[in-house]
C-alpha positions in Angstrom: -7.6 -178.1 -0.1 -6.8 -176.3 2.9 -5.4 -173.2 1.2 -8.8 -173.2 -1.4 -10.3 -172.6 2.6 -8.0 -170.3 3.6 -8.3 -167.7 0.4 -12.2 -168.8 0.2 -12.1 -169.5 -3.9 -12.0 -173.7 -4.4 -11.1 -174.1 -7.6 -13.2 -176.4 -10.6 -9.8 -177.1 -12.0 -7.4 -178.5 -9.3 -4.5 -179.3 -12.0 -4.7 -175.1 -12.2 -4.1 -174.5 -8.8 -1.3 -177.3 -8.5 1.0 -175.6 -11.4 0.7 -172.3 -9.9 2.2 -173.7 -6.7 4.9 -175.9 -8.6 8.6 -173.9 -9.0 10.5 -174.7 -11.9 12.8 -176.4 -9.8 10.0 -178.9 -8.6 9.2 -179.9 -12.6 13.3 -179.8 -13.4 14.2 -182.5 -10.6 11.5 -184.6 -12.2 12.3 -184.3 -16.2 10.8 -187.1 -17.4 6.9 -186.8 -15.8 6.4 -183.3 -17.7 5.3 -181.2 -15.0 3.6 -177.8 -16.0 5.5 -175.0 -13.2 4.1 -171.3 -12.6 6.3 -169.2 -14.4 3.6 -169.0 -17.2 0.8 -168.2 -14.5 2.9 -165.7 -12.8 3.3 -164.0 -15.9 -0.4 -163.1 -16.6 -0.6 -163.2 -12.9 1.4 -159.6 -12.7 -1.0 -158.2 -16.0 -4.8 -159.5 -13.7 -2.5 -157.8 -10.7 -2.1 -154.4 -12.2 -4.8 -153.9 -13.7 -6.9 -154.6 -10.6 -5.4 -152.5 -8.1 -4.9 -149.9 -10.7 -9.0 -150.0 -11.2 -9.3 -150.1 -7.4 -7.0 -147.2 -6.6 -7.9 -145.2 -9.5 -12.2 -145.4 -8.4 -11.2 -144.9 -4.7 -8.2 -142.4 -4.5 -10.2 -139.2 -6.4 -7.8 -136.7 -5.3 -4.3 -138.4 -6.2 -2.7 -137.0 -9.7 -1.1 -139.8 -12.0 2.1 -139.6 -10.3 1.1 -140.4 -7.3 -1.3 -143.2 -8.0 1.6 -145.3 -9.9 3.5 -144.6 -7.1 0.9 -146.5 -4.4 0.4 -149.4 -7.4 3.8 -149.8 -7.3 4.0 -150.1 -3.8 1.2 -152.5 -3.5 2.4 -155.0 -6.6 6.4 -154.7 -5.5 7.7 -158.3 -4.2 7.8 -156.7 -0.4 3.7 -156.6 -0.8 3.6 -159.8 -2.1 5.6 -161.2 0.1 4.1 -160.0 2.9 0.4 -160.8 1.2 1.2 -164.8 1.0 2.8 -165.0 4.3 -0.6 -164.0 5.9 -2.4 -167.3 4.1 1.4 -168.8 4.7 1.5 -169.7 0.8 5.5 -170.9 1.4 4.3 -174.2 2.9 1.8 -175.4 0.2 4.6 -174.8 -2.6 6.3 -177.6 -4.7 9.9 -177.2 -4.6 13.0 -179.6 -5.3 14.7 -181.2 -1.9 17.9 -178.6 -2.7 15.0 -175.7 -3.0 13.3 -176.4 0.3 15.9 -177.3 2.0 17.5 -173.9 1.3 15.0 -171.9 2.6 12.9 -171.7 -1.0 9.4 -171.6 0.8 10.5 -168.3 2.7 12.3 -166.6 0.0 10.4 -163.2 -0.9 10.9 -163.9 -4.9 9.9 -167.5 -4.9 6.7 -166.9 -2.1 5.4 -163.6 -4.3 6.2 -165.4 -7.8 4.1 -168.2 -6.5 0.7 -165.8 -5.4 0.9 -163.7 -8.9 0.7 -167.9 -10.3 -2.4 -168.0 -7.6 -3.9 -165.2 -8.4 -3.5 -166.3 -12.5 -5.0 -169.4 -11.5 -8.4 -168.4 -10.0 -9.1 -165.4 -13.2 -8.3 -168.6 -15.6 -11.0 -170.8 -13.7 -13.6 -168.1 -12.3 -13.0 -165.2 -14.8 -12.6 -161.2 -12.8 -15.3 -161.6 -10.2 -13.4 -164.1 -7.9 -9.9 -162.9 -8.6 -11.0 -159.4 -8.3 -12.3 -160.2 -4.6 -9.0 -161.6 -4.1 -6.8 -159.9 -4.7 -8.7 -156.7 -3.0 -9.0 -159.2 0.4 -4.6 -158.4 0.8 -5.0 -154.7 -1.2 -7.4 -152.3 0.7 -6.3 -153.4 4.2 -3.1 -152.0 2.5 -4.1 -149.0 1.3 -5.8 -148.2 5.2 -2.4 -149.3 7.1 -0.7 -147.0 4.4 -3.2 -144.1 5.1 -2.5 -144.3 8.9 1.0 -144.0 9.0 1.7 -141.2 6.6 5.8 -140.8 6.4 7.2 -137.3 8.0 10.9 -138.3 8.9 12.0 -140.1 6.0 15.5 -140.4 7.7 14.0 -142.2 11.0 11.5 -144.4 8.6 14.3 -145.6 6.6 17.1 -146.7 9.3 13.9 -148.0 11.5 14.0 -150.5 8.5 17.6 -151.3 7.6 17.7 -152.1 11.6 15.7 -155.0 10.9 18.9 -156.5 9.2 21.9 -156.5 11.7 25.2 -155.9 9.9 23.3 -153.7 7.4 25.4 -150.1 7.0 23.5 -147.3 6.1 25.6 -143.7 5.0 24.7 -140.1 3.9 27.2 -138.8 1.5 27.7 -135.3 0.2 27.2 -135.9 -3.9 27.5 -132.1 -4.9 27.0 -128.5 -3.8 26.5 -125.5 -5.8 25.3 -122.1 -5.9 26.1 -119.3 -4.2 26.4 -119.4 0.0 22.7 -117.5 0.5 21.3 -120.1 -2.3 23.2 -123.5 -1.7 21.7 -126.3 -3.1 23.0 -129.7 -1.7 22.8 -133.4 -3.0 23.1 -136.2 -1.0 23.2 -139.9 -1.5 22.0 -143.0 1.0 24.5 -145.8 1.0 23.4 -149.4 1.9 26.7 -151.1 2.2 28.3 -148.8 0.0 25.6 -149.1 -2.9 23.9 -145.9 -3.5 19.8 -147.0 -3.1 18.4 -143.2 -3.3 19.4 -139.4 -4.3 18.0 -136.4 -3.0 18.2 -132.6 -3.3 17.3 -129.8 -1.1 18.8 -126.3 -0.4 19.9 -127.6 3.4 22.3 -130.9 3.9 19.8 -132.4 6.3 16.5 -131.8 3.5 19.0 -133.2 0.8 19.4 -136.4 2.9 15.4 -136.7 4.0 14.9 -136.6 -0.1 17.4 -139.1 -0.2 16.2 -141.7 2.3 12.9 -140.4 1.2 13.2 -141.2 -2.9 15.2 -144.7 -1.5 12.0 -145.9 0.2 10.0 -145.2 -2.5 12.3 -147.7 -4.6 12.0 -150.3 -1.5 8.0 -150.2 -2.4 7.2 -148.3 1.2 
């Protein structure tokens, strides 16, 4: 199969690969055929992904404290990253979806495609063990780590604005949530709103610093 060539792994049990690529909508459309779909594999794949990424960054990022390791792992296993990894191998085009789901753009929906990426991880793990699945995962994760190191974020507000601008119609706003302390030692807390929804909160001794910290939290929660 073409996908096997792309990922550099050929399955002994082809049914495992088929199950990993089958969405529940496809199985539900053909209930009488009792087709297996990928939700159980996704559950296992999530765990395998976490241990492989955790092991790699623990060994290769010795200077990072526990909190920074946690943030780095979260950025690598979040839906946004998995969707980007999946797009590198055009995974969405191989998925078995119901007619309705495919017509509604399911093959490009981040939640569906990232779940399938985790299911594929589980399928490789079951079929071949830890060695091939580790190789598969690190093919995506190592370049992502190197890329993140090349682009350190300093101006969080600008970075957040650039990301949001990719989606026309979205609106960012910084709102003062609280202000405390005497004039010579003020503490401000700002919230950053995306279309009136709070996506980050931060504090500082100046309004500018508080806004930066709010943007920073928003970026972290988004997986950046």
